[in-house]
Structure formats: C-alpha cells, structure tokens
C-alpha positions, 0 to 999 in steps of 0.5 A, a space after each residue: 637480918 637472916 636469910 635463906 636463899 635457894 634458887 632452881 627448884 625445878 618442880 616437876 622435872 625428871 632425871 632420865 625418865 626418873 621422877 623427883 617429885 617426891 625428893 623435891 618434896 623431901 627437899 622442901 620438908 628441909 628447907 621448911 626445917 631450916 626455916 624454924 630451927 635456924 629463925 629465918 627472917 626471910 626466904 629468896 627463892 632466885 627463879 625456875 621455880 618450876 621445870 617448864 612454862 606450863 607445869 603439871 598439876 602435881 608440880 604446882 600442887 607442891 609449889 602451893 604446899 611449899 608456899 603454904 607451909 613457909 609463909 606459917 613460919 617466915 616471909 618469901 620473896 620469889 623471882 620468875 626463872 627463865 623456866 617459868 611463865 611469868 603470866 602463870 607464876 604470876 597469877 594473884 600475886 598481889 593477892 599474896 603479898 598480904 600472905 607474907 608470899 612475893 611474888 615478882 615476875 614484871 620487869 617494871 617493878 624492879 625498883 619497888 622492894 619487899 621491906 622485911 624489917 629495915 631491909 630491902 629486898 628488890 626482886 629482879 625477874 629473868 630479863 629476856 633483853 629483846 622484851 624489854 630493850 624497847 620499853 627501856 630504850 635499850 641501846 643493844 640487845 644483852 642481858 647485861 644492858 637489860 640488867 644494867 637498866 634494872 640495877 639502875 632503877 633498883 639503886 635509884 630507889 636505894 638512894 631514895 629510900 635509905 634503908 639500912 640494908 638492900 639485898 638484890 635477887 636476879 636470875 641470869 649467868 654471871 661472867 666467872 660462873 661454872 655452868 653444867 649441862 642441865 642449864 637450858 641456854 639463855 644466849 639466843 636472846 642476846 650476849 648472854 652473861 654480866 659482870 658481878 660488878 653490875 650488882 654493885 651497891 647490895 649488901 647481897 645478892 642472891 642469884 639463880 640460874 647455875 646449878 652449882 653452889 659458888 660464890 663470885 664475891 663475898 656479896 655475890 652467890 648461887 645457891 645451886 639447885 637442890 638436885 642433881 639435874 645432870 651427871 655433870 653435877 655429880 660433884 656438886 654438893 646441894 643445898 641453900 645458903 643461909 646469910 646473915 645480913 650486918 655491918 661490913 661483908 654478910 657471913 654466909 654458911 652453907 645449909 647441904 641438903 637431902 640427897 636421895 640418891 646420888 649420880 655418878 659416871 663410870 668409864 671403862 671395858 664392861 668386864 672391868 666395871 662387872 668385876 672390879 671390887 672398888 665400884 662397890 660404891 656406885 651400885 646404889 647411884 643413878 649411873 651414866 656408863 661409858 663403855 670402852 670396849 672395841 667392840 660393843 658388847 652384847 646386851 650391855 644394859 642388862 648385864 650393867 644392871 644386874 650390878 648397877 641396878 639404877 644405870 639411866 644412861 649407857 654410851 659406846 666410845 671404843 679405845 683408839 676412837 680419835 673422831 671429835 678426841 673422843 669428846 662426849 655430845 655434851 662436850 662438843 656443843 658446851 660452848 656452842 649456842 642454839 643457833 650455831 648447832 641448828 647451822 652445822 644441822 644444816 652444814 650437815 644435810 646440805 653439804 654446804 655451811 648455811 647461807 646468812 638468810 638460813 641462818 636469819 631464818 633460825 635466828 628467827 625461828 629460835 627467836 619466836 619461840 623464846 618469845 612464845 615461852 615467855 609470854 605463855 
C-alpha cells in the first residue's frame, strides 16, 4: 500500500499581502504528477485544507479542481483542521464517498474507517475539546483527553475488523513537535499538546497542524505545509511524505515540492545590507529585514527595495537596545497563550494585573469566538 501524506494547504492564504493561489495551484499540479508517477494508492490530506472557515470562491474552486483531478487517479481521504469549517467542508461528503473522495469532519465517525484495499484509514478531524466533552463524557477539557477517547474508538474498531494494516489521520499538536509562527494557537480550548503514544497501535499516523515536516517516531509524522506561511519557516523543506506500508516499520520518503520564491530574514545596518556582495542570493527572495542602525534611516523600505525588490517586512531594532533582550514580538509571545497576551494588554492599559473576573471574561470571549468559528 502506497500513501501520499500531505496537509495544511491553507488554500486562499496570502503572505504579507502577496497572493499565493498560483503557487498553491502549482503545488497541486505537483501532487497530481507525484500520484501518477509513483502510483499512489491513496492521498491523505490531514486538515487545514482552507485558511479560514469561510474561504473565498477562488480557493473553493481550486480545491474542487484538485479533488476532481486526484479522484481520477486514486482514492483521497481528507479531514478537517482547526482552520476549516466542519459544516462547509463536510457538505456533500456522503455523496463524495461514491466518487472516491472521503471527507471526514464528524467526530462521532472516528471509529468508522475508509477501507483502501486491506488497509483501514481512520480520519480523526480536529477535535475542539469543549465541543466533544459532553457527548463523549470526558473527565477533563483537553486535547489529550479528546484524542485519547477518539483513539479508544479507533482501536476498538481495529480489534473487531482485523484489517491487514491501519492508518490514522489527525490534526493536533504532538508533544515535542517544533512549531513555527504561522500555526494558529489551539491552547485556548484546553491543554493543547498530546503525546505521540496516544496513537499506539496504528501502522502509520499522518499528522497535520505543524507547518514543518518532522518525524515524531518512525510511524508518526507531520508532512508540514506545502509553502512557507511565515518567515520562521525559511529553513523548511516543503513537500509530502511518500509512505509504503509493509511488514514492520513503514518506509517514508520525502518528496520535495516546488517553491515559487524562497523566504529569508536579513539583519544589519542598512548601508551594510545594501553593499555586501554576500547578500546577492537574497535579491530574489521574500524578505523580512531588521535594521540595527542606531537611528532609523529615512526612506529605508524604498532604499532596500532597489536591491531587494521583494522585501515585505521591515523592522527596526537599534544596536545597544536592551528592552526585552532585543527579542522580536513573535519571539516574546511564542510560548504564551492568547489569554495571557490579552491579560498583559489589560494590565498595560489599567496599570494593574487583570482581575480573576476580567480573566474569566476574556476566557469566555475567546471560547465564544472559537465555538462560533468551529460551527461556522
């Protein structure tokens, strides 16, 4: 059994106002050609097909074309991610099953696999803990508890079905995974991380959510996003896992995808950046530039774009500055939850820490937004 594991397409996303739909279409061309040339038996798309719950018509059209082209060649199993609307993505899924495109957005069906030959493929969509807690009678509000219950249902079906092989698709943050700046935080809906051991028993686990390819174990992998969606991904290799299921450990080979324009970060004084011949390789890249001049140079963006025409983000961190250790905003908030960041804002505006009542109100507001997005 040969699988192609991909995820986090985020169709419709832009990169600092630069449209990416053409590059996403090129990636889909690459996926279709890989399926054809490598004789793939099933394509696994592990969530975040779209970038937002209400995708634009161009993104929907591209997704429709992608699924039509893939269905002519192979089977497709697709799950909802935290960016997707389960109602919109799941519309017509029962009809699509007959065409070989299997969309799984309903948590109640996690124990019902798609059979591809003698392999059972279990689609576990993104599980918002608060939305499944009551129906599943979970003891705690956490992603670990929700996925543990889902995998309990999967393993019960495995035991009864006794398929030759089993594959689990999930959209989650596995403990030890390396995040980037472009994933949406999922911690407000309960403790976010889950151990890789929760997937024990599956022959292969195709994960989505984190945008960098990584192997948590030989059987548990993230494919990452097909394109860089933040400058923190400048060193990522983008593509998909080509997986052969066989006796023992599955064999996985990474298939690199075409990248229309690489991303990079430069830092230094503006005169040095403009004159240094070593930066020639950056002239055709999308750039995030941080200037370290003691005084903010006038017309900095215009000057930079004469040499680096694809400069998109400009920051200023003068040499000798000690505030926050010179860390960027992304670095200062990377390990913090949305609730903590909002609490800091209240403290800054009110000259006093947020009260328990204020934090409860903020938590309620975040939960309300999350539930509304999940049900959209």
